[in-house]
N, C-alpha and C positions, 0 to 999 in steps of 0.2 A: 291544474292537473298537468301531468307530464306529457311531452310529445309521445305519441303512441309508438313511434319507432324505438324508443328507448325504454319502454315500459317493461317491467317484470315485477313480480311480487317479492317484497323483502320479508324475510322471516325474522321473528323476534319473540321474546317472552316478556309480557307486561309486568310492571310493578306499579306501586302507587304513583299517581300522576306527578305530585310535587317532587318526590325523591327521584323518580326516574328522569324527569326533565332536567334537574340539576346535575344528576350523575352523568347523563348523556352530554350535557352542555360542557362539563369539565373534561370528561374523559375522551371524547371523540372529536375534539376540535383539531382541524388542520392547523399546523403552526402558522401564525400570521406574522407580519413584520413587527419589529419591536414597538413601533409607534401605535400598534393596535392596543397595546397595554399601557403605554406611557406617552404623553405628549408634553414636551417641555419639562420633563422630569416629574409631572403630576400623574399619580396613579389614576387609572380609570375607576370611577365610582362603582361599587358593588350594589346592584339593585337588591333590596331586601326581599327575602322569600315571601311569597303570598300564596295562600291556598286557593286553588281555582274555585270560582264561585263565590268569592268573598263579596263582590259587588253585583248588583242586579240592575243598576241604572247608571246613567251618565250625569255629570255635573250640569251640562248645558246642552240643549238641543236647539238647532237653529235652521234657518232656510236662507238660501241666497240664489238669485237668478244668475245662471252661468251657462253661456252658450245656448243650446237648445233646451236646457233643463231648468227647473226650479229644484235645486239640490237640497235635500235634507241631510244634516250632518250633526254629529256630536262634537263638542269641543271641550277640552280640559287644559289646565295649565295656564301660565302667565301669557298674556297677549303679546308680550315683547320677546318671548323665548324663541329659541331655534325651533323651526317647524318640522313636525313629523306627520306625514299623512299615511294612515293605516287603511288598507284596502281589503275588503272581505271577498269571499268566494260564493259558490253555490253548493248546496242550498243553505246558505248562511246569511247573516246580516251584520250590522255594526256591533252586535253583542258579542261577536268573536273577540272584541277588544275591550270588553267592559272592565276587565281587571288590568289589562295592559295600560289603558289610558291613565288611570291614577298613578300607576307606578312611574310612568314617564313624566307626568305632570310634577311629581315630587322631585324629579331630577332637573326640573326647570324647563322642560320642553312644552311648547304649545302643540297640543295633539289635536289633529283634525281626523275624524272618522266619518266619511261620507257613505250614504246609501248609494250603491251603483244604480244606473238607470234600470227602471222596472222594479225597484225594491223600496219598501218602506214609504217614506214621505217624499221621495224624489219623483217629480212629475215632468212630463213633456209640456213645454209651453204652448205647443200647437197640436191640434188633433191631426193636422196634415203631415206632421213629421213622421217619416218612416220609422217603425219600431225595429231598428237595426241593432243587432248585437254582435257584429263582427269586431274583431279585437282592436282595430285602430280607432273605432268609434268610442270605446271605453277610455282609451288613452287620451283622446282629444277632450273628452268630458272632464278629465282630471286637470288637464292643462287649462281649460276654461274656468274650472273652479279656482285654480291657483290665481289666474288673472283677476277673477271677480273679488277674491280676498286680498289682492295685492301682495301675493307671495311670489317673490322672484325665484326662490330656490328652496327646496325642501328635501328632507330625508324621506324616502319612500319605503314602505314596508308592507308586505302582503302575502297572502296564500291563495292558492287555487286561481280563480279569475283575477283576484287581486295581485298575485305574483306576476301573472301574464301582463297585466296592465302596467305594473311598475317596471317590469323588464323592458317593455316597449318604450316607455318614456325615457328610461335610462339609456336605451340604445339610440333612439332618434333625436331626443332633446336632452343630451347630457348636461347642457348648460343650466337646466332647470333642476338638476338632481345633485344634492350634496353627497349622498351615499344611499346604499340600497340594502335591504334585508329581504331576501326572496326565498320563501319556503318551496322546496322541491326544485330549486335551481332555475334553469333556463327554460321557460315555458312558452316562448313565442311560437305560434302555430305555423307550420308549413302545410297548407291545405293539400298540396299535391302528395306529400308524404303520408298524410292522413288517409289517403285512399288505398294504401297498401295493407293487406291483411297481416294480422299478428297471430302468434300461436293461440290455439283455442282457449287456454287458461286465461290469457290476457284479455281476449275478447269477452270472455264471460264477465270479467270485472267491470267492463264498460257497458253492461247490459242496458242501462237507461239511455245511453246515446242512441242506441238502435230503436228503443221504444219511442223516443222522441222523434225519430224519423218517420214514424207511422201516424196515421190519422188517430188511432187509438191513444197514442202517447199525447198528441195535441189535446184531445178531449180530456184526458186525465189531468193535464196541467190547468185546464180551464175549469175543472170541477173542484170546488173548495175542499171537499173531503178527500178526494183522490190525491190531490197534490200535497195535502197535509200528510197523509199516510205514506206516500212515496218518499217525501223528504225525510220523514222519521226513519224509514227503512234505510235510507242512505246514511244517515247519522249513525245508526246502530252498526252498519256494515263497515264503514270506513274508520270508525273510532272504537275498535273493539275493547279497549281497556278504559274508556272514559265512562264513568258511572254517573252521568248527568241525570237530573230528575225531570219530571214532566214539565215543571214550571220553566226550567231553563230552555227546553225546546219551544214551548209555547211563546216565550218572549220573542224568539226569532221568527216563529211561524207567522206572527202578526205582520211581518214585512212582506209575506207572500200574498197579502190581500191587495197589493198595488194593482190597479186596473190593467197595467201593461205587463205584469209579471209573466203570464203565460206566453205572450208573444215574444218577449225578450228571451226567455229560457229556450223556447223551441227554435227560434232563429239562431241563437248562439250555437247550439249543438248541430243543427242542420248545416249551418255555414261551415263549421269546422270540418265536416265530412264531405264538403263540396256538393251538398244537396240543396243549398239555397244561395241565391246571389247576394252579394253585398251591394253597396252603392258606388257609382263611378267616382264620386268625389273623394273616396278613400283609396282609389286604385294606386296612387303614387306611393302612399304609405305601405300598402300591402306588398307592392313590388320590392320596396326596400326590405321589408320584414322577411320576404321569401328568400333573401340572401343569407339569412341567419346572422345579422350584424352582431359584432362583438360588443360587450358592455365594458366600458373603460372606467366607470366611476367606482369608488371603493365599495366592496360588496362582501356581505356575509350570506352564505346560503345555508339553509337549515333543512335537514331531512328528518321527517317523523318516521321512526323505525316501523311502527305498527300500521302505518297507512298502506293499504294494498296498492296504491299508485306509486310508491317510492321506488325509484330505479335502483338496481343493484350497483355496487361499485363505489359506495361512499362518495357520491358526487362526481365520479370519474367521467360519466357519460356527457357531462356538460362543462367540465372544467375549462376547456379551451375557449369557451364563449366569454369568459371573464378575464380581462387582460390588465386590470388595475390592481391595487391592493386588495387582497382577498383572503378569506378564511371560510372553512366549511365545518359544520357541526352536525352530528347525528344525535337526535334525542331519543334515547332508548325508552321503550314502553309507551310512546306517544303516538296518537293517531292523526287523522287528516286535519282536524281543526286545531292546529298546533297553538296559535295564540291563546285560545280559550282553554285548552287542556294544559298548557305549560306557559302561563303568562310571565313568570319570572324570567325564564330562559329567553323568551322572545324579547322582553324589554331589555334584558342585558345585551342581547345582540344589537339592538338599536343603539344603546349607549356606547358599546364597543366600536361599532362601525363608524359612528360619528366622530371618533378620534383617530381613525386610520390616517 
């Protein structure tokens, strides 16, 4: 989700998900360098259109010990292919990429989709580890996962918490990132800036952040029924044109049963508002991130038009943070869970940025 300083609601009129995503993808792309479309005279492959919801499960589910975690992840595609790591947000899980993964696998990519800490089958290895959800902890989790899987360099793609995590890795460890697809652009959090108030309309959209700052919000996250219903409300609110069925939501809601889910969600939002401490071992990374470092790796940013968190200006508010080969696309009629609502457009962005 976007930095609160640049938040404002984007207006738009929804259409069917597949048609809207492809139309927005083609019509609203900022002109990219020639090599975004051709490399060595070879045209960039066109990802075939897929109706959202075509797949309900992944080809393979695996576990690997990485850093402080036993990470659960989905994998698809050839083991020798170029690696794409797809990162989910909140309140979502790996199923945000259930249609994206086979599309990319068919293009020859090795696709890795991990559950973030506190989600699904990802578990802390020690009960003594602090259930910390500050932004640099997530980034180091993914670096540890790459090390465990012996992946030197990968294309990173994400939305929401996943965009923030991918942005951080691209900014601080660019040698590990081939290219980047970031929904909603530059999401690295400046905690000091987060303390400044926004216009009331904007604050209203962030209602759950303030709820989580209270004891009532914490208790709601710890209660199975309350967290289920709250997450469903968020889905309905931030994806107003996505007509998902109950089964689609329930597949993701199963990931909220992780024993550390409540602690991770509450700490994440309290930390971002400056209401909870991080750990000293992450201080050096947070100091670097507070400077809003630029991202130099090839990047495509995607804005979902119907997401209430999409900033105005067609990416203008964060354009100066990306200094390498770059393109921006706005997907009309699409809400917050962009990869699940518009899998073809998301997969095409991955294929395109990989050839910048």
